[in-house]
N, C-alpha and C positions, 0 to 999 in steps of 0.2 A: 413892624414886627409881625404883622398879619401873615399867617402861613408858616411860621417857623415850626409849628407842631402839626402840620398837615400830614394826613396819612399815618396817624399815630398807630393805627392797628397793624400796619406793616412792620412796625418796629418790634412787635412781639416775636417776629421771626428770629430776632437775635437771641431770644431765650434758649438756653441749652447749648449755645456755641461758645460759651465763656467770653462773650462780647457784651458791650454796653454802649449806650450813647449818653454823652454828658452835655447838658446845657451850660455853656460858659457865661459867667456874669462877673461884674465888678461891683464894688461897694463905694467907698469914698475915694479910693486911690486907684493905682494901676494894677495892684495885685488881682489876679484872676482866681475865681472860685468855680466850683462845678457842682451840679446836682443831677442825679440820674433822671433821664427823660421819663422812665417808667413811673416816676412819682408825680409827674406834672400833667395837669389838665389843660392849662393854657397860660399864655403870657400876655399881659395887657398893660397899656399905659396906666399910670396910677389913677384910680378913680377918686371920686369924692369919698373921704373917710369921715365917719362920725365918731368922735372921741367919746369913750365911755369913762366918766369920772370915777376915780378910785381904782381903776384897773391897773394891771401890770404895765409899767412904763414901756416895756418892749413892744406892747401892742399899741400900734399907732392909731388904730381905730377899726371900725367895722365898715365893710363895703357891702352894698346890696347888689348881688349879681344874679340875674334871672330868678328873682324872688327869694333868694337865700341870703342870709346875713353871714358874711365871711370875715372872721377876724384877720387882720393884716398885721404881721409882726415886722419890725425893723430888723432885718438880718444883721446889720452892722452892730446895733446895740446888743442883739442877742448873743453875739460872740465876744462881747466886751470891748468893742471898738466905738468910735464916735457915732453919734446920731446922724442919720442921713438927712440932708437938707430938705425942707419943704419945697414943693414945686411940681410942675407938670412934666419934668423931663425924666422922672424916675419910672421904674416899671414894677409891676407886681407879678410874681410867679405864683399862680394858683396851683396848689399841690393837694394830692390825696394820698395819705398813708396812715398807718395805725388807726384805720377806721374813721378818719376825720378829714375834713377839708379845711384848709387854711391858706392864707396868702403870705408871701414873704416880699417885703419891700426891698428892692435892690437899686443900685445906682445906674447900672446900664447892663444891657444884655448883648452878648457878642454873637455867638453862633452855636451850632450843635456839632459835636465831633464824635466820630465812631472809633471805639478803642477796643482792645482786648483787655480782659480783667488781669491777665498776666503782666500787663504794663502799668497796672495800678498798684502802688506800693503803700504799705503802712507808713506812718510818720516815723522818722528815725528815732531810736530810743534816746530819751533825754530832751527831745524837742519840746520847748515850752509853747504849747498851743492852747492851753486852757482846757484841753479835752474836747474842743469843738471841731478839730480836724481829724476825720476818721481815716483819711487816705490822701495820697497825692500822686500826681503824674506830671510828666513833662510834655508840653506841646509847643512846637516851634521854638524850642530853646527857653521856654518859660515854665516855671512851676505853676501848676493849677492845684489848688487845695480843695478837697472834697469835704463839705461840711456835714457834720453829724446832725442832721435836722431832727432825728428822733430825740436826741439829747435836748435840743432847743424846745421841742414840743413838750417833753416831759417836765422841764423846768418851768415853763410858762403856764401850762394847764394842769400840771400835777398828774400823777398816775396812781392807780390802786397799788398798794404796797404788797400785800400778801394774800393768802388764800383764806376765804371765810371758813369758819369752823364747820358749818353745815355741809361744805363741799367735801371735806376730808372723810374718806371711807375708813372708819376705825377698825374694820375687819382685816385690813391689809397690814402685813408686816412692814415695818419701816426699814426696808432693805432694797438694794439695787444700786446700779451705777449708770450714769448718763454722760455721754460725751456732748458737750455744748460747744457749738462752732458759731462764733459771731464776732465781727470786728468792732462792734459798738460796745463800749463798757457799760453804757446805760442798759442796753438789751441784755448783756451778760448778767448784770446785777438783778434785773427783773426776773430772769429765768432762775438764777441761783436762789432767790427768795422763795420761789415756788418749790424748788427741789428741797430746800431746807425745811419748809413746812411739811413736806411729804416724807421727810426722813431719808432722802436719797443722797448718796455721795456723787461727786461729779469731777470730770476732768475738763479743763477749758482749752479751747483752741481759738486763735484770733483770725483765722481765715480758712478757706477750704483746703489749701495746700498743707497747712499745719495739721488740720484735722486728719487728712489722708495719711500724712507721715506718721501720726500717732497710731492710727489703725494698723498701718503696715508694720510698725515696730512691735505692736502687741502680737501680731501674727507671727513675726520672726521669733519672738520670745516664747512662743508656744501656747499663748493664751487662746482659748476658745471664745473668740470675741462675741459671736452672736449669743452665747450663753452668759458671758460676763456682763454684757451691756443690756440694760433695760431698753435703751433706745439711743439714737443720735438725734439731737435737736439742732438743726442747722439753719442759719440765716440763708438768704438767697444772694443778696448783694454783698460781695466781699472782695478785697484786694487779692490779686494773684490767681485765685480760683473761686468761682461762685458756687452756690449750693447746688445748682442743677448739675454742674460738671462733677462736683464731689460725689453726688449720688450716682451719676453715670459710671464713674471710676470704681466706686464700691461694688456696683452690680457686676462688674467684670471679674471680680475676685472670688473664686470658689470658696476660699476660706472664710469669706464674709457672707456666704449665702444665708438668707433668713434674717439678716440684721435689719432691725426696724428703724426706719428713718422718717422723722418729721421735718418738713420744711416749714419754718416759723419765720414769717416775713412781714414786713411793713407794707409791701407792695399790694396794690389793689388790682382787680381785673380778673375776668373769667378765665383768661389764658393761664392763670396759675393752676387751676384745676386740671387743665389739659396737660400742662407741663409735668405735674405730679405723675400722671399716668405715663407720659412719654419717657421720662427719665427713670421711672421705677421707684419713686418714693412711696411710702405707705399712706401718708396723711399730710394735708396742708392745713396750717393754722395761721390765721391772721393775727398779728400783734395788736394790742397787748391787753388781754383780759385774764388776770391770774386764775380766776375760777374756771374758765374754759380750758386754759392750758392744763391746770391741775386735773380736771375731769378727763382730758384726753390721755394724760400720763397714767392716770389710775386705771384706765381701760387696759393699758399694756401691763401694768403691775398685776391686775387680776388674772390676765392670761398667764403670766410667768408663775403666779402662785396657785394656779388651778382653781380660782374662784369664779 
């Protein structure tokens, strides 16, 4: 497995092209799963794990890697499937997202594939996935399920619920509307709680294409969208159209000139700041700290309200 993530910096060139790379892996059976390479630091053979008594059963233990203690979660248990067997034949995918580093124990690692986001689709309506599958695609005649690792991390480690009272600027009128674009229900709910605390209404879109369609419809309906919306808060990784491409398409439309766009993403890496400037977004915000998100939203609210 050595070398599977070599030249990772070169992969940042995919950003803004509506493309991604998936690391394909398996759990207990033949079903294949995927995770965005941008979330991955490295892939290693399962190391020695130290079990923490009384901890979440999904966390199989802690591994010490280069002087850091990294929690390792059983990916199969995390999505409601059978526990992965003990042994040295498994792998750990070390990930960094939502401002934290954690490992996911998997049964086997296959390969990395290069895809277009337009070929990544949301799960069919009514599909019983337990909410852990955020998207799927077909590779070589087989379905690959993309796991919502943000949901797993939220359930295992917990996440701040809402905005602290001292963060809320009481001078601001509780008015405004936000378009929230994110394929993760967990992320949507996190943003909604912040907007509720600030008194803002919102419209939800499940991917960049849906978000762009909503904006275009508002324009056709004669709505002055830049005045109507306080901002757009968009994820980056999404089926059909990613947040970078959504932003690029918005900036091509004169009727949306001046629309404020926040890219709110779990992805880490300095390339995000570069991509914000390249595609024309106004601000980048790493997920997820409600007080920081609220503070950034209120900056725009003050602008709109002349404060």
